[in-house]
PDB file of N, CA, C and O in Angstrom:
ATOM      1  N   MET A   1     -15.593   7.565  25.377  1.00  0.00           N
ATOM      2  CA  MET A   1     -14.459   6.807  25.867  1.00  0.00           C
ATOM      3  C   MET A   1     -13.519   6.519  24.697  1.00  0.00           C
ATOM      4  O   MET A   1     -13.979   6.162  23.612  1.00  0.00           O
ATOM      5  N   PRO A   2     -12.213   6.670  24.901  1.00  0.00           N
ATOM      6  CA  PRO A   2     -11.254   6.412  23.822  1.00  0.00           C
ATOM      7  C   PRO A   2     -11.270   4.949  23.399  1.00  0.00           C
ATOM      8  O   PRO A   2     -11.666   4.065  24.159  1.00  0.00           O
ATOM      9  N   ARG A   3     -10.844   4.726  22.204  1.00  0.00           N
ATOM     10  CA  ARG A   3     -10.809   3.368  21.683  1.00  0.00           C
ATOM     11  C   ARG A   3      -9.373   3.024  21.316  1.00  0.00           C
ATOM     12  O   ARG A   3      -8.600   3.886  20.897  1.00  0.00           O
ATOM     13  N   GLY A   4      -9.035   1.771  21.477  1.00  0.00           N
ATOM     14  CA  GLY A   4      -7.706   1.279  21.139  1.00  0.00           C
ATOM     15  C   GLY A   4      -7.568   1.074  19.646  1.00  0.00           C
ATOM     16  O   GLY A   4      -8.489   1.387  18.892  1.00  0.00           O
ATOM     17  N   PRO A   5      -6.428   0.550  19.204  1.00  0.00           N
ATOM     18  CA  PRO A   5      -6.181   0.382  17.777  1.00  0.00           C
ATOM     19  C   PRO A   5      -7.143  -0.592  17.099  1.00  0.00           C
ATOM     20  O   PRO A   5      -7.344  -0.508  15.888  1.00  0.00           O
ATOM     21  N   LYS A   6      -7.728  -1.496  17.842  1.00  0.00           N
ATOM     22  CA  LYS A   6      -8.668  -2.464  17.278  1.00  0.00           C
ATOM     23  C   LYS A   6     -10.115  -2.101  17.597  1.00  0.00           C
ATOM     24  O   LYS A   6     -11.018  -2.904  17.363  1.00  0.00           O
ATOM     25  N   GLY A   7     -10.346  -0.893  18.132  1.00  0.00           N
ATOM     26  CA  GLY A   7     -11.699  -0.444  18.425  1.00  0.00           C
ATOM     27  C   GLY A   7     -12.186  -0.789  19.822  1.00  0.00           C
ATOM     28  O   GLY A   7     -13.340  -0.512  20.148  1.00  0.00           O
ATOM     29  N   GLU A   8     -11.343  -1.386  20.657  1.00  0.00           N
ATOM     30  CA  GLU A   8     -11.769  -1.757  21.992  1.00  0.00           C
ATOM     31  C   GLU A   8     -11.831  -0.527  22.890  1.00  0.00           C
ATOM     32  O   GLU A   8     -11.119   0.453  22.669  1.00  0.00           O
ATOM     33  N   LYS A   9     -12.683  -0.589  23.899  1.00  0.00           N
ATOM     34  CA  LYS A   9     -12.839   0.539  24.807  1.00  0.00           C
ATOM     35  C   LYS A   9     -11.666   0.584  25.780  1.00  0.00           C
ATOM     36  O   LYS A   9     -11.240  -0.452  26.292  1.00  0.00           O
ATOM     37  N   ARG A  10     -11.151   1.767  26.033  1.00  0.00           N
ATOM     38  CA  ARG A  10     -10.049   1.984  26.972  1.00  0.00           C
ATOM     39  C   ARG A  10     -10.414   3.139  27.899  1.00  0.00           C
ATOM     40  O   ARG A  10     -11.132   4.054  27.495  1.00  0.00           O
ATOM     41  N   PRO A  11      -9.926   3.105  29.142  1.00  0.00           N
ATOM     42  CA  PRO A  11     -10.184   4.228  30.058  1.00  0.00           C
ATOM     43  C   PRO A  11      -9.584   5.530  29.532  1.00  0.00           C
ATOM     44  O   PRO A  11      -8.516   5.527  28.919  1.00  0.00           O
ATOM     45  N   ALA A  12     -10.274   6.638  29.775  1.00  0.00           N
ATOM     46  CA  ALA A  12      -9.850   7.932  29.251  1.00  0.00           C
ATOM     47  C   ALA A  12      -8.773   8.594  30.100  1.00  0.00           C
ATOM     48  O   ALA A  12      -7.935   9.325  29.572  1.00  0.00           O
ATOM     49  N   ASP A  13      -8.783   8.348  31.407  1.00  0.00           N
ATOM     50  CA  ASP A  13      -7.825   9.033  32.272  1.00  0.00           C
ATOM     51  C   ASP A  13      -6.644   8.117  32.614  1.00  0.00           C
ATOM     52  O   ASP A  13      -6.716   6.899  32.453  1.00  0.00           O
ATOM     53  N   VAL A  14      -5.574   8.722  33.083  1.00  0.00           N
ATOM     54  CA  VAL A  14      -4.339   7.998  33.370  1.00  0.00           C
ATOM     55  C   VAL A  14      -4.534   6.998  34.505  1.00  0.00           C
ATOM     56  O   VAL A  14      -4.070   5.861  34.416  1.00  0.00           O
ATOM     57  N   ILE A  15      -5.216   7.411  35.567  1.00  0.00           N
ATOM     58  CA  ILE A  15      -5.410   6.529  36.716  1.00  0.00           C
ATOM     59  C   ILE A  15      -6.306   5.354  36.329  1.00  0.00           C
ATOM     60  O   ILE A  15      -6.047   4.212  36.707  1.00  0.00           O
ATOM     61  N   GLY A  16      -7.352   5.644  35.578  1.00  0.00           N
ATOM     62  CA  GLY A  16      -8.239   4.573  35.124  1.00  0.00           C
ATOM     63  C   GLY A  16      -7.508   3.578  34.238  1.00  0.00           C
ATOM     64  O   GLY A  16      -7.745   2.373  34.319  1.00  0.00           O
ATOM     65  N   ASN A  17      -6.627   4.078  33.400  1.00  0.00           N
ATOM     66  CA  ASN A  17      -5.846   3.203  32.534  1.00  0.00           C
ATOM     67  C   ASN A  17      -4.870   2.369  33.359  1.00  0.00           C
ATOM     68  O   ASN A  17      -4.678   1.186  33.077  1.00  0.00           O
ATOM     69  N   ALA A  18      -4.254   2.968  34.369  1.00  0.00           N
ATOM     70  CA  ALA A  18      -3.328   2.235  35.236  1.00  0.00           C
ATOM     71  C   ALA A  18      -4.053   1.117  35.975  1.00  0.00           C
ATOM     72  O   ALA A  18      -3.530   0.009  36.098  1.00  0.00           O
ATOM     73  N   VAL A  19      -5.251   1.403  36.464  1.00  0.00           N
ATOM     74  CA  VAL A  19      -6.044   0.382  37.147  1.00  0.00           C
ATOM     75  C   VAL A  19      -6.401  -0.741  36.180  1.00  0.00           C
ATOM     76  O   VAL A  19      -6.350  -1.917  36.540  1.00  0.00           O
ATOM     77  N   HIS A  20      -6.761  -0.379  34.959  1.00  0.00           N
ATOM     78  CA  HIS A  20      -7.094  -1.382  33.939  1.00  0.00           C
ATOM     79  C   HIS A  20      -5.897  -2.282  33.659  1.00  0.00           C
ATOM     80  O   HIS A  20      -6.045  -3.503  33.601  1.00  0.00           O
ATOM     81  N   VAL A  21      -4.720  -1.700  33.485  1.00  0.00           N
ATOM     82  CA  VAL A  21      -3.506  -2.473  33.214  1.00  0.00           C
ATOM     83  C   VAL A  21      -3.205  -3.392  34.395  1.00  0.00           C
ATOM     84  O   VAL A  21      -2.847  -4.553  34.197  1.00  0.00           O
ATOM     85  N   MET A  22      -3.345  -2.882  35.625  1.00  0.00           N
ATOM     86  CA  MET A  22      -3.091  -3.692  36.820  1.00  0.00           C
ATOM     87  C   MET A  22      -4.041  -4.882  36.866  1.00  0.00           C
ATOM     88  O   MET A  22      -3.624  -5.993  37.195  1.00  0.00           O
ATOM     89  N   ARG A  23      -5.302  -4.665  36.543  1.00  0.00           N
ATOM     90  CA  ARG A  23      -6.282  -5.763  36.564  1.00  0.00           C
ATOM     91  C   ARG A  23      -5.972  -6.807  35.496  1.00  0.00           C
ATOM     92  O   ARG A  23      -6.139  -8.003  35.735  1.00  0.00           O
ATOM     93  N   VAL A  24      -5.526  -6.372  34.330  1.00  0.00           N
ATOM     94  CA  VAL A  24      -5.156  -7.311  33.274  1.00  0.00           C
ATOM     95  C   VAL A  24      -3.945  -8.130  33.705  1.00  0.00           C
ATOM     96  O   VAL A  24      -3.928  -9.349  33.533  1.00  0.00           O
ATOM     97  N   LEU A  25      -2.928  -7.469  34.267  1.00  0.00           N
ATOM     98  CA  LEU A  25      -1.699  -8.160  34.667  1.00  0.00           C
ATOM     99  C   LEU A  25      -1.911  -9.121  35.831  1.00  0.00           C
ATOM    100  O   LEU A  25      -1.243 -10.152  35.906  1.00  0.00           O
ATOM    101  N   THR A  26      -2.827  -8.800  36.738  1.00  0.00           N
ATOM    102  CA  THR A  26      -3.076  -9.693  37.866  1.00  0.00           C
ATOM    103  C   THR A  26      -4.074 -10.787  37.518  1.00  0.00           C
ATOM    104  O   THR A  26      -4.311 -11.687  38.324  1.00  0.00           O
ATOM    105  N   GLY A  27      -4.655 -10.723  36.343  1.00  0.00           N
ATOM    106  CA  GLY A  27      -5.584 -11.755  35.912  1.00  0.00           C
ATOM    107  C   GLY A  27      -7.010 -11.525  36.367  1.00  0.00           C
ATOM    108  O   GLY A  27      -7.862 -12.397  36.194  1.00  0.00           O
ATOM    109  N   GLU A  28      -7.283 -10.365  36.945  1.00  0.00           N
ATOM    110  CA  GLU A  28      -8.637 -10.045  37.392  1.00  0.00           C
ATOM    111  C   GLU A  28      -9.603  -9.976  36.211  1.00  0.00           C
ATOM    112  O   GLU A  28     -10.726 -10.475  36.284  1.00  0.00           O
ATOM    113  N   ILE A  29      -9.154  -9.356  35.130  1.00  0.00           N
ATOM    114  CA  ILE A  29      -9.940  -9.289  33.900  1.00  0.00           C
ATOM    115  C   ILE A  29      -9.057  -9.740  32.752  1.00  0.00           C
ATOM    116  O   ILE A  29      -7.831  -9.748  32.861  1.00  0.00           O
ATOM    117  N   GLU A  30      -9.688 -10.112  31.655  1.00  0.00           N
ATOM    118  CA  GLU A  30      -8.928 -10.539  30.481  1.00  0.00           C
ATOM    119  C   GLU A  30      -8.994  -9.440  29.429  1.00  0.00           C
ATOM    120  O   GLU A  30     -10.070  -8.937  29.105  1.00  0.00           O
ATOM    121  N   ASP A  31      -7.845  -9.079  28.909  1.00  0.00           N
ATOM    122  CA  ASP A  31      -7.779  -8.057  27.866  1.00  0.00           C
ATOM    123  C   ASP A  31      -7.955  -8.758  26.527  1.00  0.00           C
ATOM    124  O   ASP A  31      -7.006  -9.318  25.979  1.00  0.00           O
ATOM    125  N   ILE A  32      -9.155  -8.723  26.014  1.00  0.00           N
ATOM    126  CA  ILE A  32      -9.489  -9.441  24.788  1.00  0.00           C
ATOM    127  C   ILE A  32      -9.275  -8.527  23.582  1.00  0.00           C
ATOM    128  O   ILE A  32      -9.824  -7.428  23.514  1.00  0.00           O
ATOM    129  N   ILE A  33      -8.479  -8.996  22.646  1.00  0.00           N
ATOM    130  CA  ILE A  33      -8.274  -8.273  21.390  1.00  0.00           C
ATOM    131  C   ILE A  33      -9.133  -8.959  20.345  1.00  0.00           C
ATOM    132  O   ILE A  33      -8.944 -10.145  20.074  1.00  0.00           O
ATOM    133  N   PRO A  34     -10.080  -8.232  19.751  1.00  0.00           N
ATOM    134  CA  PRO A  34     -10.982  -8.870  18.789  1.00  0.00           C
ATOM    135  C   PRO A  34     -10.243  -9.337  17.544  1.00  0.00           C
ATOM    136  O   PRO A  34      -9.253  -8.737  17.125  1.00  0.00           O
ATOM    137  N   ASP A  35     -10.749 -10.427  16.960  1.00  0.00           N
ATOM    138  CA  ASP A  35     -10.174 -10.968  15.734  1.00  0.00           C
ATOM    139  C   ASP A  35     -10.450  -9.993  14.589  1.00  0.00           C
ATOM    140  O   ASP A  35     -11.540  -9.428  14.503  1.00  0.00           O
ATOM    141  N   ASP A  36      -9.473  -9.797  13.718  1.00  0.00           N
ATOM    142  CA  ASP A  36      -9.629  -8.838  12.632  1.00  0.00           C
ATOM    143  C   ASP A  36     -10.273  -9.456  11.388  1.00  0.00           C
ATOM    144  O   ASP A  36     -10.327  -8.813  10.340  1.00  0.00           O
ATOM    145  N   ASP A  37     -10.758 -10.688  11.491  1.00  0.00           N
ATOM    146  CA  ASP A  37     -11.466 -11.384  10.405  1.00  0.00           C
ATOM    147  C   ASP A  37     -10.647 -11.504   9.132  1.00  0.00           C
ATOM    148  O   ASP A  37     -11.208 -11.523   8.036  1.00  0.00           O
ATOM    149  N   LYS A  38      -9.336 -11.585   9.258  1.00  0.00           N
ATOM    150  CA  LYS A  38      -8.493 -11.775   8.080  1.00  0.00           C
ATOM    151  C   LYS A  38      -7.994 -13.211   8.072  1.00  0.00           C
ATOM    152  O   LYS A  38      -7.774 -13.812   9.124  1.00  0.00           O
ATOM    153  N   ASP A  39      -7.820 -13.746   6.883  1.00  0.00           N
ATOM    154  CA  ASP A  39      -7.331 -15.103   6.725  1.00  0.00           C
ATOM    155  C   ASP A  39      -5.896 -15.190   7.250  1.00  0.00           C
ATOM    156  O   ASP A  39      -5.030 -14.432   6.814  1.00  0.00           O
ATOM    157  N   GLN A  40      -5.647 -16.097   8.169  1.00  0.00           N
ATOM    158  CA  GLN A  40      -4.331 -16.219   8.784  1.00  0.00           C
ATOM    159  C   GLN A  40      -3.262 -16.613   7.770  1.00  0.00           C
ATOM    160  O   GLN A  40      -2.122 -16.158   7.861  1.00  0.00           O
ATOM    161  N   ALA A  41      -3.624 -17.457   6.806  1.00  0.00           N
ATOM    162  CA  ALA A  41      -2.659 -17.865   5.777  1.00  0.00           C
ATOM    163  C   ALA A  41      -2.264 -16.672   4.911  1.00  0.00           C
ATOM    164  O   ALA A  41      -1.098 -16.525   4.544  1.00  0.00           O
ATOM    165  N   ALA A  42      -3.232 -15.826   4.588  1.00  0.00           N
ATOM    166  CA  ALA A  42      -2.937 -14.642   3.772  1.00  0.00           C
ATOM    167  C   ALA A  42      -2.053 -13.669   4.548  1.00  0.00           C
ATOM    168  O   ALA A  42      -1.169 -13.040   3.967  1.00  0.00           O
ATOM    169  N   LYS A  43      -2.283 -13.540   5.857  1.00  0.00           N
ATOM    170  CA  LYS A  43      -1.442 -12.666   6.675  1.00  0.00           C
ATOM    171  C   LYS A  43      -0.010 -13.182   6.714  1.00  0.00           C
ATOM    172  O   LYS A  43       0.935 -12.396   6.647  1.00  0.00           O
ATOM    173  N   ALA A  44       0.155 -14.492   6.821  1.00  0.00           N
ATOM    174  CA  ALA A  44       1.501 -15.076   6.863  1.00  0.00           C
ATOM    175  C   ALA A  44       2.224 -14.848   5.539  1.00  0.00           C
ATOM    176  O   ALA A  44       3.410 -14.518   5.524  1.00  0.00           O
ATOM    177  N   LEU A  45       1.518 -15.023   4.441  1.00  0.00           N
ATOM    178  CA  LEU A  45       2.145 -14.798   3.134  1.00  0.00           C
ATOM    179  C   LEU A  45       2.478 -13.330   2.933  1.00  0.00           C
ATOM    180  O   LEU A  45       3.497 -13.010   2.321  1.00  0.00           O
ATOM    181  N   GLY A  46       1.652 -12.445   3.428  1.00  0.00           N
ATOM    182  CA  GLY A  46       1.903 -11.015   3.291  1.00  0.00           C
ATOM    183  C   GLY A  46       3.160 -10.591   4.013  1.00  0.00           C
ATOM    184  O   GLY A  46       3.887  -9.716   3.544  1.00  0.00           O
ATOM    185  N   LYS A  47       3.421 -11.208   5.152  1.00  0.00           N
ATOM    186  CA  LYS A  47       4.629 -10.889   5.907  1.00  0.00           C
ATOM    187  C   LYS A  47       5.875 -11.333   5.156  1.00  0.00           C
ATOM    188  O   LYS A  47       6.926 -10.700   5.252  1.00  0.00           O
ATOM    189  N   LYS A  48       5.752 -12.426   4.409  1.00  0.00           N
ATOM    190  CA  LYS A  48       6.898 -12.938   3.657  1.00  0.00           C
ATOM    191  C   LYS A  48       7.189 -12.088   2.425  1.00  0.00           C
ATOM    192  O   LYS A  48       8.336 -12.024   1.982  1.00  0.00           O
ATOM    193  N   GLY A  49       6.184 -11.444   1.871  1.00  0.00           N
ATOM    194  CA  GLY A  49       6.324 -10.721   0.615  1.00  0.00           C
ATOM    195  C   GLY A  49       7.324  -9.586   0.655  1.00  0.00           C
ATOM    196  O   GLY A  49       8.120  -9.432  -0.271  1.00  0.00           O
ATOM    197  N   GLY A  50       7.299  -8.785   1.717  1.00  0.00           N
ATOM    198  CA  GLY A  50       8.215  -7.652   1.816  1.00  0.00           C
ATOM    199  C   GLY A  50       9.661  -8.093   1.902  1.00  0.00           C
ATOM    200  O   GLY A  50      10.543  -7.483   1.297  1.00  0.00           O
ATOM    201  N   ALA A  51       9.905  -9.158   2.658  1.00  0.00           N
ATOM    202  CA  ALA A  51      11.274  -9.663   2.792  1.00  0.00           C
ATOM    203  C   ALA A  51      11.756 -10.244   1.468  1.00  0.00           C
ATOM    204  O   ALA A  51      12.914 -10.063   1.090  1.00  0.00           O
ATOM    205  N   ALA A  52      10.875 -10.935   0.769  1.00  0.00           N
ATOM    206  CA  ALA A  52      11.256 -11.521  -0.523  1.00  0.00           C
ATOM    207  C   ALA A  52      11.554 -10.418  -1.533  1.00  0.00           C
ATOM    208  O   ALA A  52      12.489 -10.535  -2.325  1.00  0.00           O
ATOM    209  N   ARG A  53      10.765  -9.356  -1.507  1.00  0.00           N
ATOM    210  CA  ARG A  53      10.999  -8.240  -2.428  1.00  0.00           C
ATOM    211  C   ARG A  53      12.342  -7.583  -2.140  1.00  0.00           C
ATOM    212  O   ARG A  53      13.081  -7.243  -3.063  1.00  0.00           O
ATOM    213  N   ALA A  54      12.658  -7.405  -0.863  1.00  0.00           N
ATOM    214  CA  ALA A  54      13.926  -6.782  -0.490  1.00  0.00           C
ATOM    215  C   ALA A  54      15.111  -7.652  -0.904  1.00  0.00           C
ATOM    216  O   ALA A  54      16.131  -7.133  -1.357  1.00  0.00           O
ATOM    217  N   ARG A  55      14.982  -8.976  -0.753  1.00  0.00           N
ATOM    218  CA  ARG A  55      16.074  -9.870  -1.161  1.00  0.00           C
ATOM    219  C   ARG A  55      16.294  -9.843  -2.666  1.00  0.00           C
ATOM    220  O   ARG A  55      17.424  -9.986  -3.133  1.00  0.00           O
ATOM    221  N   ALA A  56      15.219  -9.660  -3.428  1.00  0.00           N
ATOM    222  CA  ALA A  56      15.317  -9.681  -4.881  1.00  0.00           C
ATOM    223  C   ALA A  56      15.914  -8.392  -5.444  1.00  0.00           C
ATOM    224  O   ALA A  56      16.424  -8.383  -6.564  1.00  0.00           O
ATOM    225  N   MET A  57      15.853  -7.306  -4.676  1.00  0.00           N
ATOM    226  CA  MET A  57      16.365  -6.012  -5.151  1.00  0.00           C
ATOM    227  C   MET A  57      17.860  -5.886  -4.947  1.00  0.00           C
ATOM    228  O   MET A  57      18.444  -6.505  -4.057  1.00  0.00           O
ATOM    229  N   THR A  58      18.460  -5.074  -5.788  1.00  0.00           N
ATOM    230  CA  THR A  58      19.876  -4.771  -5.613  1.00  0.00           C
ATOM    231  C   THR A  58      20.013  -3.726  -4.502  1.00  0.00           C
ATOM    232  O   THR A  58      19.064  -2.989  -4.232  1.00  0.00           O
ATOM    233  N   PRO A  59      21.163  -3.654  -3.866  1.00  0.00           N
ATOM    234  CA  PRO A  59      21.353  -2.632  -2.827  1.00  0.00           C
ATOM    235  C   PRO A  59      21.171  -1.216  -3.373  1.00  0.00           C
ATOM    236  O   PRO A  59      20.696  -0.332  -2.661  1.00  0.00           O
ATOM    237  N   GLU A  60      21.546  -1.000  -4.627  1.00  0.00           N
ATOM    238  CA  GLU A  60      21.382   0.331  -5.225  1.00  0.00           C
ATOM    239  C   GLU A  60      19.906   0.692  -5.337  1.00  0.00           C
ATOM    240  O   GLU A  60      19.523   1.830  -5.066  1.00  0.00           O
ATOM    241  N   ARG A  61      19.068  -0.279  -5.738  1.00  0.00           N
ATOM    242  CA  ARG A  61      17.635  -0.019  -5.888  1.00  0.00           C
ATOM    243  C   ARG A  61      16.999   0.252  -4.517  1.00  0.00           C
ATOM    244  O   ARG A  61      16.159   1.143  -4.388  1.00  0.00           O
ATOM    245  N   ARG A  62      17.399  -0.514  -3.497  1.00  0.00           N
ATOM    246  CA  ARG A  62      16.873  -0.270  -2.147  1.00  0.00           C
ATOM    247  C   ARG A  62      17.263   1.118  -1.656  1.00  0.00           C
ATOM    248  O   ARG A  62      16.456   1.804  -1.029  1.00  0.00           O
ATOM    249  N   ALA A  63      18.495   1.537  -1.936  1.00  0.00           N
ATOM    250  CA  ALA A  63      18.949   2.871  -1.527  1.00  0.00           C
ATOM    251  C   ALA A  63      18.162   3.952  -2.247  1.00  0.00           C
ATOM    252  O   ALA A  63      17.821   4.980  -1.661  1.00  0.00           O
ATOM    253  N   GLU A  64      17.876   3.713  -3.528  1.00  0.00           N
ATOM    254  CA  GLU A  64      17.096   4.687  -4.308  1.00  0.00           C
ATOM    255  C   GLU A  64      15.696   4.848  -3.722  1.00  0.00           C
ATOM    256  O   GLU A  64      15.204   5.968  -3.584  1.00  0.00           O
ATOM    257  N   ILE A  65      15.060   3.740  -3.379  1.00  0.00           N
ATOM    258  CA  ILE A  65      13.720   3.789  -2.799  1.00  0.00           C
ATOM    259  C   ILE A  65      13.754   4.499  -1.443  1.00  0.00           C
ATOM    260  O   ILE A  65      12.876   5.308  -1.141  1.00  0.00           O
ATOM    261  N   ALA A  66      14.766   4.197  -0.630  1.00  0.00           N
ATOM    262  CA  ALA A  66      14.893   4.837   0.686  1.00  0.00           C
ATOM    263  C   ALA A  66      15.126   6.335   0.544  1.00  0.00           C
ATOM    264  O   ALA A  66      14.568   7.125   1.305  1.00  0.00           O
ATOM    265  N   ARG A  67      15.944   6.729  -0.423  1.00  0.00           N
ATOM    266  CA  ARG A  67      16.225   8.145  -0.659  1.00  0.00           C
ATOM    267  C   ARG A  67      14.949   8.879  -1.055  1.00  0.00           C
ATOM    268  O   ARG A  67      14.671   9.970  -0.558  1.00  0.00           O
ATOM    269  N   LYS A  68      14.178   8.275  -1.952  1.00  0.00           N
ATOM    270  CA  LYS A  68      12.937   8.890  -2.413  1.00  0.00           C
ATOM    271  C   LYS A  68      11.935   9.021  -1.243  1.00  0.00           C
ATOM    272  O   LYS A  68      11.249  10.036  -1.121  1.00  0.00           O
ATOM    273  N   ALA A  69      11.862   7.994  -0.395  1.00  0.00           N
ATOM    274  CA  ALA A  69      10.952   8.039   0.757  1.00  0.00           C
ATOM    275  C   ALA A  69      11.362   9.134   1.735  1.00  0.00           C
ATOM    276  O   ALA A  69      10.509   9.837   2.277  1.00  0.00           O
ATOM    277  N   ALA A  70      12.674   9.281   1.962  1.00  0.00           N
ATOM    278  CA  ALA A  70      13.166  10.319   2.869  1.00  0.00           C
ATOM    279  C   ALA A  70      12.844  11.708   2.327  1.00  0.00           C
ATOM    280  O   ALA A  70      12.467  12.601   3.086  1.00  0.00           O
ATOM    281  N   GLN A  71      12.991  11.889   1.033  1.00  0.00           N
ATOM    282  CA  GLN A  71      12.685  13.187   0.427  1.00  0.00           C
ATOM    283  C   GLN A  71      11.203  13.513   0.599  1.00  0.00           C
ATOM    284  O   GLN A  71      10.851  14.655   0.895  1.00  0.00           O
ATOM    285  N   GLU A  72      10.339  12.526   0.416  1.00  0.00           N
ATOM    286  CA  GLU A  72       8.904  12.757   0.585  1.00  0.00           C
ATOM    287  C   GLU A  72       8.565  13.063   2.039  1.00  0.00           C
ATOM    288  O   GLU A  72       7.717  13.913   2.309  1.00  0.00           O
ATOM    289  N   ARG A  73       9.216  12.383   2.975  1.00  0.00           N
ATOM    290  CA  ARG A  73       8.962  12.635   4.398  1.00  0.00           C
ATOM    291  C   ARG A  73       9.343  14.051   4.790  1.00  0.00           C
ATOM    292  O   ARG A  73       8.625  14.699   5.551  1.00  0.00           O
ATOM    293  N   TRP A  74      10.458  14.535   4.280  1.00  0.00           N
ATOM    294  CA  TRP A  74      10.972  15.836   4.677  1.00  0.00           C
ATOM    295  C   TRP A  74      10.479  16.975   3.799  1.00  0.00           C
ATOM    296  O   TRP A  74      10.810  18.133   4.056  1.00  0.00           O
ATOM    297  N   LYS A  75       9.708  16.680   2.785  1.00  0.00           N
ATOM    298  CA  LYS A  75       9.236  17.704   1.849  1.00  0.00           C
ATOM    299  C   LYS A  75       8.408  18.790   2.555  1.00  0.00           C
ATOM    300  O   LYS A  75       8.577  19.974   2.266  1.00  0.00           O
ATOM    301  N   ASN A  76       7.538  18.409   3.454  1.00  0.00           N
ATOM    302  CA  ASN A  76       6.616  19.352   4.088  1.00  0.00           C
ATOM    303  C   ASN A  76       7.165  19.969   5.370  1.00  0.00           C
ATOM    304  O   ASN A  76       6.454  20.729   6.027  1.00  0.00           O
ATOM    305  N   LYS A  77       8.381  19.674   5.738  1.00  0.00           N
ATOM    306  CA  LYS A  77       8.909  20.199   7.004  1.00  0.00           C
ATOM    307  C   LYS A  77       9.856  21.342   6.788  1.00  0.00           C
ATOM    308  O   LYS A  77      10.387  21.895   7.751  1.00  0.00           O
TER     309      LYS A  77
END
């Protein structure tokens, strides 16, 4: 059986998945997402870090990083 992004079991076929979604939406079953055992405070700080880094950079430096990333993405195509 296929697994979701957090390792939960999901129906393999389209109809089975549709029935599962319908049951979750109607409240028949609860779609439980397991806890990832990460510290919530650390997750909150991690989300702030990228934005703070972007604010601290000059627009030229951000453009340089974006250009380099685009070149790497398109290198193998």
